[in-house]
Structures are given as C-alpha cells and as structure tokens.
PADOVO-975324 format. One record per residue (C-alpha): x, y, z; residue number from 0; residue in three letters. Coordinates in steps of 0.02 Angstrom, whole numbers, m for minus. Layout:
N
<<X Y Z> NUM "ALA">
...
END
This chain:
219
<<m942 192 m556> 0 "MET">
<<m959 211 m744> 1 "SER">
<<m814 226 m865> 2 "GLN">
<<m843 413 m879> 3 "ALA">
<<m852 427 m690> 4 "GLY">
<<m685 341 m664> 5 "VAL">
<<m594 446 m792> 6 "LEU">
<<m674 609 m738> 7 "SER">
<<m627 594 m555> 8 "ARG">
<<m446 638 m597> 9 "TYR">
<<m404 821 m622> 10 "VAL">
<<m225 809 m685> 11 "THR">
<<m184 871 m862> 12 "PRO">
<<m141 697 m927> 13 "ASP">
<<m317 637 m888> 14 "PHE">
<<m389 789 m977> 15 "SER">
<<m290 760 m1137> 16 "THR">
<<m275 570 m1146> 17 "ALA">
<<m381 491 m1009> 18 "PRO">
<<m366 308 m1061> 19 "LEU">
<<m178 319 m1082> 20 "ALA">
<<m165 405 m911> 21 "ALA">
<<m271 270 m830> 22 "LEU">
<<m164 132 m907> 23 "ALA">
<<m8 219 m842> 24 "ASP">
<<m85 240 m670> 25 "LEU">
<<m126 54 m664> 26 "MET">
<<51 3 m713> 27 "GLY">
<<5 m46 m891> 28 "LEU">
<<103 87 m984> 29 "LYS">
<<203 m43 m1081> 30 "ARG">
<<39 m103 m1157> 31 "PHE">
<<m18 72 m1207> 32 "SER">
<<m8 42 m1396> 33 "PRO">
<<m126 m106 m1384> 34 "GLU">
<<m242 m17 m1262> 35 "ILE">
<<m253 145 m1360> 36 "LEU">
<<m282 51 m1523> 37 "ALA">
<<m441 m27 m1451> 38 "LYS">
<<m520 98 m1331> 39 "PRO">
<<m692 20 m1354> 40 "GLU">
<<m623 m141 m1276> 41 "ILE">
<<m500 m78 m1147> 42 "TYR">
<<m598 73 m1086> 43 "GLY">
<<m731 m35 m1003> 44 "PRO">
<<m604 m165 m946> 45 "ILE">
<<m486 m43 m861> 46 "LEU">
<<m624 57 m778> 47 "THR">
<<m705 m107 m728> 48 "GLY">
<<m544 m162 m644> 49 "ILE">
<<m526 8 m560> 50 "ALA">
<<m699 m12 m481> 51 "THR">
<<m697 m202 m469> 52 "PHE">
<<m707 m211 m279> 53 "ARG">
<<m861 m101 m275> 54 "HIS">
<<m961 m195 m408> 55 "LEU">
<<m1090 m332 m383> 56 "PRO">
<<m1038 m510 m422> 57 "THR">
<<m1128 m515 m590> 58 "ALA">
<<m1031 m365 m655> 59 "GLN">
<<m867 m433 m587> 60 "GLN">
<<m896 m593 m684> 61 "MET">
<<m936 m491 m839> 62 "GLN">
<<m770 m401 m827> 63 "ILE">
<<m678 m566 m806> 64 "GLN">
<<m765 m636 m960> 65 "ARG">
<<m726 m480 m1060> 66 "SER">
<<m540 m497 m1021> 67 "ILE">
<<m536 m679 m1078> 68 "VAL">
<<m647 m651 m1229> 69 "THR">
<<m588 m484 m1297> 70 "ASN">
<<m407 m459 m1241> 71 "ALA">
<<m265 m544 m1335> 72 "PRO">
<<m163 m677 m1245> 73 "GLY">
<<m22 m561 m1195> 74 "VAL">
<<m144 m447 m1104> 75 "MET">
<<m244 m576 m1008> 76 "ILE">
<<m113 m614 m873> 77 "ALA">
<<m74 m434 m821> 78 "PRO">
<<m258 m386 m819> 79 "LEU">
<<m312 m537 m717> 80 "ARG">
<<m164 m514 m601> 81 "THR">
<<m228 m341 m555> 82 "LEU">
<<m395 m417 m507> 83 "ILE">
<<m318 m558 m408> 84 "SER">
<<m203 m436 m317> 85 "ASP">
<<m353 m332 m266> 86 "LEU">
<<m431 m484 m185> 87 "SER">
<<m274 m507 m80> 88 "VAL">
<<m239 m327 m29> 89 "GLN">
<<m338 m178 m92> 90 "ARG">
<<m212 m52 m26> 91 "TYR">
<<m80 m107 m150> 92 "TRP">
<<m170 0 m280> 93 "TYR">
<<m226 173 m228> 94 "MET">
<<m332 188 m386> 95 "TRP">
<<m444 47 m324> 96 "SER">
<<m499 145 m170> 97 "LEU">
<<m654 251 m159> 98 "SER">
<<m629 432 m112> 99 "ASP">
<<m676 396 69> 100 "GLU">
<<m564 242 80> 101 "GLU">
<<m421 341 7> 102 "LEU">
<<m441 484 132> 103 "LYS">
<<m453 362 277> 104 "GLU">
<<m299 265 220> 105 "PHE">
<<m198 425 198> 106 "TYR">
<<m239 483 373> 107 "GLN">
<<m200 311 444> 108 "PHE">
<<m32 299 353> 109 "SER">
<<17 475 401> 110 "ARG">
<<m25 442 584> 111 "ARG">
<<69 277 579> 112 "LYS">
<<222 365 507> 113 "ALA">
<<214 501 641> 114 "GLU">
<<198 375 781> 115 "VAL">
<<335 258 724> 116 "THR">
<<452 402 687> 117 "ASP">
<<457 444 873> 118 "GLN">
<<574 302 909> 119 "TYR">
<<695 213 792> 120 "ASP">
<<738 57 889> 121 "VAL">
<<881 m4 782> 122 "ILE">
<<939 167 723> 123 "ALA">
<<912 140 538> 124 "LEU">
<<907 307 449> 125 "PRO">
<<840 221 292> 126 "SER">
<<788 40 317> 127 "PRO">
<<834 m76 175> 128 "THR">
<<835 m263 153> 129 "VAL">
<<1022 m265 185> 130 "ALA">
<<1019 m164 344> 131 "THR">
<<871 m258 413> 132 "LEU">
<<956 m422 374> 133 "ALA">
<<1108 m358 469> 134 "GLY">
<<1001 m317 619> 135 "ALA">
<<922 m488 618> 136 "VAL">
<<1095 m567 605> 137 "TYR">
<<1155 m466 754> 138 "ALA">
<<1013 m536 856> 139 "VAL">
<<1053 m714 801> 140 "ALA">
<<1240 m690 826> 141 "ASP">
<<1227 m624 1004> 142 "LYS">
<<1087 m738 1050> 143 "GLY">
<<908 m683 1055> 144 "LEU">
<<888 m679 1243> 145 "ARG">
<<1056 m593 1274> 146 "ALA">
<<1020 m461 1142> 147 "HIS">
<<845 m437 1209> 148 "ALA">
<<907 m410 1386> 149 "SER">
<<1021 m270 1326> 150 "ASN">
<<885 m167 1246> 151 "ILE">
<<716 m219 1312> 152 "VAL">
<<721 m127 1478> 153 "SER">
<<748 44 1396> 154 "SER">
<<651 21 1236> 155 "THR">
<<493 m45 1314> 156 "LEU">
<<464 124 1397> 157 "ARG">
<<458 213 1230> 158 "ALA">
<<280 268 1185> 159 "PRO">
<<288 192 1011> 160 "ILE">
<<341 23 1080> 161 "VAL">
<<199 24 1203> 162 "GLN">
<<74 75 1069> 163 "GLU">
<<137 m59 951> 164 "THR">
<<128 m188 1089> 165 "ALA">
<<m52 m139 1123> 166 "ARG">
<<m97 m156 939> 167 "LYS">
<<m17 m328 937> 168 "LEU">
<<m113 m377 1093> 169 "GLY">
<<43 m383 1202> 170 "LEU">
<<60 m305 1373> 171 "SER">
<<224 m220 1416> 172 "THR">
<<253 m349 1551> 173 "ALA">
<<226 m492 1430> 174 "ARG">
<<344 m414 1304> 175 "ALA">
<<478 m388 1435> 176 "GLU">
<<469 m568 1490> 177 "VAL">
<<460 m634 1313> 178 "ALA">
<<617 m558 1238> 179 "GLY">
<<593 m673 1089> 180 "ALA">
<<435 m577 1049> 181 "ILE">
<<501 m405 1094> 182 "ALA">
<<655 m400 985> 183 "VAL">
<<571 m443 818> 184 "PRO">
<<433 m321 864> 185 "THR">
<<558 m182 893> 186 "LEU">
<<646 m219 730> 187 "ILE">
<<480 m215 639> 188 "CYS">
<<442 m40 702> 189 "ILE">
<<576 31 588> 190 "SER">
<<503 m65 442> 191 "VAL">
<<329 m3 484> 192 "VAL">
<<391 176 485> 193 "ASN">
<<479 157 319> 194 "PHE">
<<327 78 237> 195 "MET">
<<207 203 314> 196 "ALA">
<<304 347 239> 197 "LEU">
<<294 264 67> 198 "LYS">
<<109 225 90> 199 "GLU">
<<62 401 142> 200 "SER">
<<162 470 m5> 201 "GLY">
<<69 360 m129> 202 "LYS">
<<m99 403 m52> 203 "ALA">
<<m56 587 m53> 204 "ARG">
<<m14 582 m239> 205 "ARG">
<<m178 493 m276> 206 "GLU">
<<m275 621 m175> 207 "LEU">
<<m189 761 m271> 208 "ALA">
<<m229 678 m438> 209 "ALA">
<<m413 671 m389> 210 "ARG">
<<m414 850 m327> 211 "GLY">
<<m452 793 m149> 212 "LEU">
<<m298 856 m59> 213 "LEU">
<<m344 973 81> 214 "ALA">
<<m243 1130 115> 215 "TYR">
<<m190 1057 284> 216 "SER">
<<m109 910 192> 217 "ASP">
<<3 1019 84> 218 "LEU">
END
C-alpha cells in the first residue's frame, strides 16, 4: 500500500488535519513527533513502509530498513527498527499493521474468545492482575498441586469453556482430570485469556472505527 493509501484509510479527524502526526501517534511514536514532522519527506515513507511492512516483498522491506539506517538520526533508529522486529515476532501486537481483512478476522476472534471465556471464571477474579494471579499460583503451590487440583477439577472440568479450552490445547477431559498438574494451570490461564481477549477486542474495535470499518452490529 502506498503512503497515500495508508494515510487515507483512516477516517478520524486527526488523520484529516495532520495525517503524519496521527500516524506517528498511532504507532506509539508521539514523543518523536517534532523530529518526524520536521522531515515529512523522510518519515512519511518510513512510517507507511513500517505500517505495511509485513505485506511488502523482500526487496521493499530491505529498502525500508536501509532508509531507516541511512536517513534517520541515531535516536530514531532503535524505536523504528524495534517496530519492525516486533512485527516479525507477533503481528497482532500492532493493530495498524493488519490489513482490513486481518483486522476484521482478529476482532471477531477476540470477541468470540472473550464471550467464551467469560462463561466461567475458574478462580473468581473480577479483574485479573499480576498480583491476583500470583496469589492464585501461590495457593496452588501452598496446598500442593495435586490436592488443590482434586478439590476443583471434578466440578470445573464439566464447564463448557474448560472443555473447549482443553480441546484447543489438544487435551481430552479424561486426560485433564487425570493430569491435575495440567488442569490447574490451564484453568488459571482461562481467566488470563478472558482478560486479554477483552483488551484485544477493544483495541481491534478502535482500529476498525478509525478506519471506518465498524459494522452497525458491532456498536
């Protein structure tokens, strides 16, 4: 996608009035806005190149990498190259890197994942945090994994979400029941999955709205 194409796919007012500044903000580069806006002829192609990096042929990807090293000052090289390296690890970290179809698919997947995992909160965490999850893990360790598992496995394994999660992990209910050591961490993870899915679907929904792709049914 060309520079104009990347900037024009967003329909929000900030992209209409100051598209390059809005793109820098969207990509987490707002602190570098003065440098970026002072040299739009350099950073326009670089930022739009990064935004479409995954979809470009190898030759163009290499060109973008060279442009960063050649044209950007030292302080800008690390954050720009980090965005590219992050995309190679996990494309879903940055909603702006997704095509329209990828974004729609990811939104539906995240929303479905949130709905499914919300059916059953195994460890009763209203808002999972690092601290509360650490406490749950400690409780398992303190009581003993097998003892703790025996207290909860028989009832929780019948929950639809647990069965669905087990299937996705390639575990049968019988295997999970026997292997309490597998079941308990899996059950704890369900709450984390739900929490992250809600955040993911929210991010995807905002990106869809910014591109003018949000369907009425998603409102």
